[in-house]
Backbone as CSV, one residue per row, in Angstrom:
resi,resn,N_x,N_y,N_z,CA_x,CA_y,CA_z,C_x,C_y,C_z
1,UNK,76.239,84.887,82.890,76.160,83.930,81.821,74.885,84.211,81.086
2,UNK,74.952,84.384,79.824,73.787,84.675,79.090,73.360,83.395,78.237
3,UNK,72.131,83.062,78.345,71.563,81.867,77.674,70.888,82.338,76.369
4,UNK,71.100,81.615,75.321,70.422,81.817,74.061,69.415,80.757,73.870
5,UNK,68.296,81.123,73.332,67.160,80.169,73.122,66.844,79.943,71.638
6,UNK,66.346,78.782,71.368,65.890,78.429,70.013,64.404,78.095,70.098
7,UNK,63.647,78.763,69.172,62.220,78.515,69.213,61.896,77.209,68.528
8,UNK,61.248,76.325,69.194,60.843,75.006,68.726,59.343,74.824,68.869
9,UNK,58.638,75.013,67.801,57.098,74.971,67.952,56.730,76.160,68.755
10,UNK,55.939,75.924,69.736,55.502,76.953,70.637,56.425,77.278,71.786
11,UNK,57.512,76.566,71.890,58.383,76.695,72.999,59.723,77.325,72.691
12,UNK,60.374,77.975,73.623,61.760,78.413,73.430,62.565,77.628,74.378
13,UNK,63.549,76.792,73.769,64.381,75.898,74.538,65.815,76.499,74.637
14,UNK,66.420,76.443,75.784,67.767,76.885,75.873,68.842,76.084,75.043
15,UNK,69.710,76.851,74.552,70.784,76.096,73.835,71.887,75.714,74.809
16,UNK,71.865,74.509,75.337,72.733,74.003,76.301,73.748,73.139,75.645
17,UNK,74.929,73.237,76.006,76.011,72.335,75.577,76.815,71.787,76.671
18,UNK,77.323,70.644,76.584,78.222,70.052,77.633,79.583,70.412,77.375
19,UNK,80.358,70.571,78.448,81.739,70.829,78.405,82.491,69.581,77.882
20,UNK,83.683,69.874,77.314,84.486,68.715,76.843,84.970,67.916,78.063
21,UNK,84.607,66.659,78.145,84.989,65.789,79.320,86.227,65.088,79.044
22,UNK,86.712,64.472,80.049,87.879,63.619,79.924,87.558,62.443,78.912
23,UNK,88.609,62.072,78.234,88.391,60.903,77.313,88.717,59.673,78.101
24,UNK,88.041,58.633,77.801,88.323,57.298,78.454,87.081,56.527,78.459
25,UNK,87.296,55.289,78.876,86.148,54.407,79.003,85.754,54.141,80.437
26,UNK,84.540,53.828,80.612,83.966,53.560,81.886,83.863,52.058,81.913
27,UNK,84.658,51.472,82.822,84.597,49.960,82.929,83.573,49.477,83.927
28,UNK,83.614,48.276,84.245,82.629,47.685,85.224,82.642,48.372,86.554
29,UNK,83.894,48.776,86.976,83.965,49.519,88.297,83.289,50.845,88.243
30,UNK,83.445,51.580,87.144,82.802,52.832,86.951,81.243,52.678,86.959
31,UNK,80.740,51.651,86.321,79.327,51.363,86.265,78.764,50.993,87.674
32,UNK,79.586,50.246,88.425,79.191,49.849,89.763,79.152,51.155,90.625
33,UNK,80.029,52.106,90.429,80.148,53.330,91.151,78.852,54.163,90.888
34,UNK,78.576,54.145,89.538,77.383,54.895,89.069,76.054,54.303,89.758
35,UNK,75.922,52.978,89.803,74.721,52.406,90.427,74.760,52.737,91.889
36,UNK,75.908,52.717,92.567,75.986,53.046,93.892,75.555,54.445,94.194
37,UNK,75.986,55.293,93.439,75.630,56.788,93.592,74.089,57.019,93.318
38,UNK,73.568,56.374,92.353,72.120,56.559,92.005,71.319,55.958,93.224
39,UNK,71.775,54.830,93.667,70.933,54.116,94.756,71.104,54.665,96.132
40,UNK,72.301,55.006,96.548,72.609,55.311,97.960,72.992,56.741,98.093
41,UNK,73.578,57.411,97.142,74.060,58.750,97.286,73.400,59.645,96.275
42,UNK,72.102,59.843,96.417,71.433,60.574,95.310,71.814,62.049,95.307
43,UNK,72.111,62.728,96.477,72.557,64.055,96.462,73.845,64.231,95.770
44,UNK,74.802,63.373,95.987,76.136,63.467,95.362,75.963,63.202,93.885
45,UNK,75.169,62.239,93.516,74.875,61.929,92.078,74.319,63.112,91.367
46,UNK,73.321,63.724,91.970,72.733,64.935,91.392,73.647,66.096,91.255
47,UNK,74.466,66.295,92.247,75.400,67.359,92.289,76.436,67.132,91.093
48,UNK,77.044,65.893,91.105,77.929,65.652,90.025,77.378,65.757,88.601
49,UNK,76.156,65.350,88.445,75.433,65.474,87.180,75.155,66.912,86.808
50,UNK,74.767,67.749,87.771,74.498,69.185,87.460,75.799,69.874,87.171
51,UNK,76.836,69.546,87.769,78.106,70.243,87.583,78.844,69.699,86.383
52,UNK,78.234,68.737,85.645,78.857,68.027,84.523,80.158,67.414,84.880
53,UNK,80.274,66.804,86.027,81.464,66.115,86.487,81.264,64.578,86.666
54,UNK,80.108,64.214,86.387,79.749,62.690,86.650,80.589,61.793,85.797
55,UNK,80.698,62.156,84.453,81.554,61.329,83.585,83.020,61.309,83.938
56,UNK,83.473,62.525,84.298,84.943,62.586,84.829,85.136,61.761,85.978
57,UNK,84.202,61.793,86.879,84.260,61.023,88.187,84.261,59.587,87.884
58,UNK,83.415,59.083,86.961,83.354,57.670,86.671,84.602,57.156,85.971
59,UNK,85.114,57.991,85.077,86.327,57.605,84.430,87.544,57.611,85.383
60,UNK,87.553,58.448,86.316,88.600,58.558,87.361,88.482,57.218,88.197
61,UNK,87.335,56.914,88.621,87.157,55.735,89.414,87.521,54.438,88.617
62,UNK,87.156,54.403,87.344,87.482,53.299,86.482,88.979,53.163,86.398
63,UNK,89.705,54.212,86.190,91.175,54.128,86.014,91.829,53.747,87.353
64,UNK,91.318,54.374,88.327,91.956,54.035,89.774,91.802,52.560,90.139
65,UNK,90.547,52.029,89.771,90.238,50.661,90.078,91.082,49.676,89.243
66,UNK,91.262,50.076,87.942,92.167,49.263,87.139,93.615,49.197,87.600
67,UNK,94.078,50.373,87.891,95.457,50.499,88.450,95.605,49.723,89.751
68,UNK,94.655,49.764,90.642,94.757,49.128,91.900,94.668,47.540,91.668
69,UNK,93.846,47.167,90.747,93.701,45.725,90.462,95.011,45.233,89.858
70,UNK,95.628,45.920,88.983,96.871,45.435,88.332,98.016,45.465,89.435
71,UNK,98.143,46.425,90.295,99.107,46.500,91.260,98.931,45.348,92.282
72,UNK,97.649,45.082,92.713,97.436,44.011,93.685,97.748,42.676,93.006
73,UNK,97.422,42.426,91.826,97.772,41.177,91.117,99.197,40.985,90.985
74,UNK,99.946,42.058,90.656,101.349,41.925,90.472,102.036,41.499,91.886
75,UNK,101.544,42.147,92.908,102.116,41.873,94.262,101.765,40.447,94.688
76,UNK,100.574,39.989,94.391,100.143,38.558,94.731,101.099,37.660,93.907
77,UNK,101.335,37.862,92.688,102.205,37.001,91.910,103.609,36.933,92.429
78,UNK,104.154,38.089,92.952,105.468,38.086,93.487,105.504,37.344,94.750
79,UNK,104.446,37.411,95.625,104.562,36.926,96.952,104.201,35.391,97.083
80,UNK,103.542,34.874,96.006,103.042,33.526,96.161,103.741,32.637,95.044
81,UNK,104.452,31.656,95.394,105.198,30.718,94.492,104.265,29.818,93.725
82,UNK,103.028,29.730,94.151,102.038,28.913,93.401,101.695,29.605,92.097
83,UNK,101.953,30.913,91.967,101.528,31.614,90.818,102.672,31.794,89.812
84,UNK,103.782,31.055,89.870,104.908,31.097,88.924,104.560,30.388,87.654
85,UNK,105.270,30.853,86.640,105.010,30.190,85.323,105.340,28.667,85.382
86,UNK,106.314,28.306,86.152,106.671,26.857,86.325,105.465,26.058,86.832
87,UNK,104.900,26.617,87.975,103.689,25.966,88.555,102.565,25.933,87.551
88,UNK,102.448,26.967,86.685,101.424,26.997,85.729,101.533,25.828,84.780
89,UNK,102.707,25.521,84.345,102.906,24.334,83.434,102.664,23.024,84.094
90,UNK,103.035,22.999,85.327,102.916,21.653,86.081,101.447,21.367,86.421
91,UNK,100.835,22.325,87.061,99.363,22.103,87.461,98.513,23.275,87.165
92,UNK,97.891,23.348,85.982,97.170,24.454,85.511,95.954,24.723,86.343
93,UNK,95.290,23.662,86.719,94.015,23.858,87.517,94.321,24.527,88.872
94,UNK,95.348,24.148,89.478,95.729,24.639,90.857,96.131,26.155,90.674
95,UNK,96.893,26.526,89.543,97.255,27.897,89.232,96.072,28.692,88.934
96,UNK,95.126,28.184,88.101,93.853,28.937,87.835,93.060,29.193,89.137
97,UNK,92.988,28.241,89.998,92.236,28.410,91.206,92.840,29.462,92.079
98,UNK,94.203,29.400,92.165,94.938,30.486,92.987,94.631,31.831,92.448
99,UNK,94.779,31.901,91.009,94.703,33.257,90.433,93.262,33.806,90.619
100,UNK,92.247,32.916,90.489,90.809,33.370,90.666,90.602,33.773,92.073
101,UNK,91.217,33.122,93.024,91.123,33.467,94.463,91.677,34.789,94.681
102,UNK,92.856,35.007,94.204,93.567,36.390,94.362,92.756,37.458,93.593
103,UNK,92.198,37.222,92.504,91.470,38.270,91.757,90.178,38.574,92.481
104,UNK,89.530,37.577,93.066,88.332,37.895,93.878,88.697,38.704,95.073
105,UNK,89.887,38.406,95.681,90.229,39.156,96.838,90.551,40.578,96.449
106,UNK,91.243,40.779,95.408,91.577,42.136,94.822,90.282,42.894,94.468
107,UNK,89.356,42.265,93.936,88.091,42.938,93.624,87.259,43.330,94.817
108,UNK,87.299,42.516,95.842,86.701,42.919,97.126,87.344,44.209,97.676
109,UNK,88.658,44.281,97.678,89.367,45.429,98.147,88.952,46.648,97.314
110,UNK,88.858,46.485,96.041,88.514,47.644,95.089,87.039,48.087,95.414
111,UNK,86.165,47.099,95.545,84.795,47.583,95.896,84.733,48.265,97.209
112,UNK,85.420,47.823,98.302,85.395,48.452,99.569,86.080,49.818,99.499
113,UNK,87.216,49.924,98.905,87.973,51.153,98.864,87.582,52.273,97.930
114,UNK,87.180,51.810,96.763,86.940,52.762,95.660,85.468,52.988,95.294
115,UNK,84.698,51.922,95.301,83.407,52.044,94.775,82.352,52.490,95.849
116,UNK,82.427,51.859,96.982,81.383,52.151,98.038,81.992,53.053,99.073
117,UNK,82.627,54.200,98.748,83.080,55.177,99.672,82.663,56.551,99.159
118,UNK,83.047,57.507,99.997,82.593,58.930,99.698,83.679,59.605,98.794
119,UNK,84.388,58.930,98.023,85.395,59.535,97.066,84.756,60.363,96.121
120,UNK,85.280,61.626,96.041,84.851,62.551,95.031,86.058,63.237,94.404
């Protein structure tokens, strides 16, 4: 691999470009993963950064986390009659309480399985 340089003042700087990365957004789960890598897995963070794979990794974690959250919430809705639309109309506060409880449970599962693991 041959590097080309551009003279800037008294210095010659390499012309470095990044490869085209996956398109997508990094949600809160991707940001949590980034923070975890920076804080607890510095070697993995540096390796992903140097290989230009960090963004792809974070987008992948974000997508996996969203999918898992959606799947868990669907299964919770199917298994609990308190989360039906009829119950929602009858007692909204109870329905919201149950939904928040299930969402918190799903997020704990996501954090344990996807964010704070050795997934690469």
